[in-house]
C-alpha positions in Angstrom: -136.8 76.7 -102.8 -138.5 73.3 -102.4 -138.1 70.8 -99.4 -138.5 67.1 -97.7 -138.8 66.9 -94.1 -139.3 63.5 -92.8 -139.9 62.1 -88.9 -141.0 59.2 -87.7 -142.8 58.0 -85.4 -143.8 54.6 -83.3 -146.9 53.3 -81.2 -146.5 51.0 -78.4 -146.9 47.3 -79.2 -150.0 44.8 -78.6 -150.2 42.3 -77.3 -150.6 39.1 -79.6 -148.5 40.9 -82.6 -146.8 43.9 -82.0 -145.3 46.4 -84.2 -144.3 49.7 -84.1 -145.6 52.6 -85.8 -143.4 53.8 -88.4 -144.8 56.8 -90.2 -143.5 59.9 -91.6 -144.1 63.4 -91.8 -144.0 64.7 -95.7 -143.2 68.8 -96.0 -143.7 69.7 -98.9 -142.9 73.0 -101.4 -146.1 75.1 -101.8 -144.9 77.9 -104.4 -145.5 81.3 -103.4 -146.1 84.1 -105.5 -142.2 85.4 -104.9 -141.8 81.6 -106.2 -140.2 79.7 -102.6 -141.4 77.5 -101.3 -143.7 77.3 -98.8 -144.7 73.7 -96.5 -147.5 71.5 -96.3 -146.9 69.7 -93.4 -148.9 66.1 -93.1 -149.6 65.6 -89.4 -149.5 62.5 -88.0 -152.0 60.5 -86.8 -153.6 60.3 -82.8 -152.6 57.1 -82.5 -149.1 57.1 -84.6 -148.2 57.5 -81.5 -144.7 59.6 -80.4 -141.6 60.6 -82.1 -138.6 58.7 -83.1 -135.6 59.1 -84.6 -135.6 60.2 -88.9 -135.4 57.7 -91.8 -133.3 55.6 -93.2 -132.2 54.1 -89.7 -134.3 50.4 -90.5 -135.5 49.4 -86.4 -135.1 45.7 -85.5 -137.0 46.3 -82.9 -139.9 47.4 -86.0 -142.4 44.7 -83.8 -142.0 44.6 -80.2 -140.1 40.7 -80.4 -137.1 41.9 -80.3 -135.5 39.1 -77.4 -134.7 42.3 -74.3 -137.6 43.5 -75.8 -139.7 40.5 -73.6 -136.9 40.2 -70.6 -137.9 41.8 -68.1 -134.7 42.4 -66.7 -135.9 44.6 -63.1 -136.7 40.8 -62.0 -133.0 40.2 -63.5 -130.9 37.3 -60.8 -127.7 39.2 -60.0 -125.7 36.1 -58.9 -126.8 33.9 -61.8 -125.9 37.3 -64.3 -125.0 37.3 -67.4 -125.9 33.8 -67.9 -129.0 33.2 -67.1 -129.5 36.3 -69.1 -128.1 34.8 -71.9 -130.4 32.3 -71.7 -133.9 33.6 -70.9 -133.0 35.8 -74.3 -132.0 33.0 -76.1 -135.4 31.2 -74.8 -137.4 34.8 -76.1 -135.3 34.7 -79.5 -137.5 33.1 -83.1 -136.2 30.4 -84.5 -138.3 29.9 -88.2 -139.1 32.2 -90.5 -142.7 33.3 -92.2 -144.3 33.9 -95.4 -146.5 35.9 -95.7 -148.3 35.8 -98.8 -150.7 38.7 -99.3 -153.7 38.4 -102.1 -155.9 40.7 -103.3 -159.3 39.7 -103.7 -160.4 39.2 -108.1 -162.4 41.7 -110.5 -165.9 42.4 -108.2 -168.6 44.7 -108.9 -167.9 47.6 -108.1 -171.1 49.6 -109.6 -173.2 47.8 -106.9 -174.7 49.9 -104.1 -174.3 46.8 -101.0 -171.6 45.8 -99.9 -173.8 42.6 -100.0 -173.9 43.5 -104.0 -170.7 43.4 -104.4 -170.2 40.0 -106.3 -166.6 39.1 -108.0 -167.9 39.3 -112.1 -166.8 36.0 -113.8 -163.6 37.5 -115.2 -163.3 37.5 -110.8 -163.8 34.2 -110.7 -161.4 32.7 -113.4 -158.8 34.8 -112.3 -159.8 33.1 -108.3 -159.3 30.2 -110.0 -155.8 31.0 -111.6 -154.9 32.4 -108.2 -155.8 29.1 -106.4 -154.1 27.3 -109.0 -150.7 29.4 -109.5 -150.2 29.0 -104.9 -151.5 25.6 -104.9 -148.3 24.6 -108.2 -145.6 26.4 -105.3 -146.4 22.5 -103.8 -145.6 24.0 -100.2 -147.5 23.6 -96.8 -150.0 26.4 -96.1 -150.6 26.8 -92.4 -154.6 28.6 -92.1 -155.6 31.4 -95.1 -157.0 34.4 -93.3 -159.7 37.1 -95.3 -161.0 39.9 -94.7 -164.3 39.2 -93.8 -165.9 41.4 -97.1 -168.3 39.3 -99.5 -165.3 40.4 -102.7 -162.7 39.1 -100.3 -165.3 35.9 -98.9 -166.0 35.2 -102.3 -162.0 35.2 -103.8 -161.0 32.8 -100.6 -163.3 29.8 -101.5 -162.4 30.0 -104.8 -159.0 29.7 -104.3 -159.6 27.1 -101.2 -161.0 24.9 -103.5 -157.2 24.8 -105.0 -156.2 23.9 -100.8 -158.0 21.3 -99.5 -157.1 20.7 -96.6 -155.8 24.4 -95.1 -157.8 26.7 -92.7 -159.8 29.2 -92.9 -160.3 31.9 -90.8 -162.5 34.9 -91.4 -161.2 38.8 -90.2 -162.9 42.7 -90.3 -159.4 44.1 -89.0 -158.7 43.5 -93.2 -161.4 44.9 -94.4 -160.5 48.1 -97.1 -160.3 51.5 -95.9 -158.1 54.3 -95.8 -154.8 53.6 -93.8 -153.4 57.1 -94.2 -154.2 60.9 -96.2 -151.1 59.6 -99.3 -148.7 61.7 -99.5 -148.1 63.9 -103.2 -152.5 64.3 -101.6 -155.1 63.1 -104.4 -157.8 66.0 -103.8 -161.3 63.2 -104.8 -159.4 60.8 -101.5 -161.1 60.1 -97.9 -162.1 62.6 -95.7 -159.9 63.7 -92.3 -162.5 61.7 -89.9 -162.1 57.8 -92.7 -159.1 57.8 -92.3 -158.7 58.7 -88.2 -160.9 55.5 -88.3 -160.5 53.1 -91.6 -156.3 54.1 -90.0 -155.4 53.3 -87.1 -158.1 50.0 -87.7 -155.5 48.6 -91.1 -152.2 49.5 -88.2 -153.9 46.5 -86.0 -153.8 44.2 -88.8 -150.7 45.0 -89.5 -149.5 44.8 -85.9 -152.4 41.6 -85.4 -149.9 40.0 -88.5 -147.3 40.5 -89.3 -143.9 40.6 -87.4 -141.5 37.5 -86.4 -142.7 34.1 -86.0 -143.1 33.6 -82.0 -139.9 31.8 -79.8 -142.3 28.9 -79.6 -142.4 28.2 -83.8 -140.5 25.5 -84.8 -141.0 25.4 -88.4 -141.3 28.2 -90.8 -145.0 28.7 -91.6 -146.2 29.9 -95.0 -149.6 32.3 -94.4 -151.9 33.7 -97.2 -154.2 36.6 -96.2 -156.8 37.5 -98.9 -157.5 41.0 -98.3 -157.9 44.7 -100.4 -155.2 46.6 -102.4 -155.0 49.8 -100.0 -154.4 46.6 -97.1 -151.6 45.1 -98.6 -150.8 48.6 -99.5 -150.0 49.9 -96.9 -148.8 46.7 -95.8 -145.7 46.6 -98.0 -144.8 50.0 -96.9 -144.5 49.7 -93.2 -142.7 46.3 -93.2 -140.5 47.4 -94.7 -140.0 50.1 -92.5 -141.2 52.9 -95.7 -143.1 56.1 -95.1 -146.5 54.8 -94.9 -147.3 57.1 -96.8 -146.2 56.4 -99.6 -149.1 53.2 -100.3 -150.4 54.8 -103.2 -147.9 55.3 -105.4 -148.1 51.5 -105.5 -150.4 49.4 -108.0 -151.3 46.0 -107.4 -153.8 44.0 -109.7 -157.2 41.7 -109.4 -155.8 38.7 -108.1 -151.9 39.1 -108.0 -149.6 38.0 -105.0 -147.4 39.9 -102.9 -145.1 37.9 -100.5 -143.7 38.7 -97.1 -140.6 37.2 -95.6 -139.8 38.1 -92.1 -137.4 36.3 -90.9 -136.1 35.5 -87.4 -134.3 38.9 -85.8 -136.7 41.1 -87.6 -135.5 41.6 -91.5 -138.1 42.0 -94.2 -137.9 41.1 -97.2 -140.7 41.1 -100.5 -139.9 38.9 -102.3 -142.3 39.2 -105.3 -145.1 42.8 -105.2 -148.7 41.8 -106.6 -147.4 39.0 -109.3 -149.7 38.3 -112.1 -147.5 37.4 -114.4 -149.4 33.7 -113.8 -152.0 35.1 -116.1 -153.3 35.8 -119.3 -152.3 39.4 -120.6 -156.6 39.3 -121.2 -157.4 37.9 -117.5 -155.2 40.6 -115.8 -157.4 43.8 -114.5 -156.7 46.4 -111.8 -160.9 47.0 -110.9 
């Protein structure tokens, strides 16, 4: 009989925006001659860290920002006791909510051989305009735009930012497109293991750096835009919701779509929208 066995793995946090690695290794039944199934176990990548309890249990310290994990209990003053500890914990507690808008780049010329030549198509430029108008219509005070350093993401950012004057833009290589982790179910035409090893660590680093609860010093809710790529966004969504990340390829995102994640001060995460393009006319929607 085919069966599925899941393991969660977590890695140590990184300074300035750490998160626990949530990785589920899946056993997939392969039929034998006798009708039984032989499990295929998806090995965790080397950067995924040590094993943790099984899936289905929310890890409240997924981003390593739970107050207790930020306090050095060894330095606790025994004389002042619990009052001092409570004060220190309160000092480390997040107070604001982060609204994270993940935007997939618009349609681009996929056949260009060089990355710098993979510019937006005329339709892609229209899509970016529509996405910019949609974001502007929300009436939110956006704090910043962080975008991938790839050409199609830069051009999408330039068009969207015209509708959000005054919002600062920051480019990063961490959000470049790549293969985050071997997908399950497997895809025969997908990437070799070496690609996952390199891209996966970088995309995981992007998750740890950008997806976490607000800093304790942040007093007001923030609204941040990240303009990047489908694989990166799908992986981030799985990780943020603590779903098995190898399921990222089961999701689909349109060009110029908006995905909205909310991270509460207590570390709880909610997905408000996934790949929304309802603001685009049907003839302007694409997934290339």
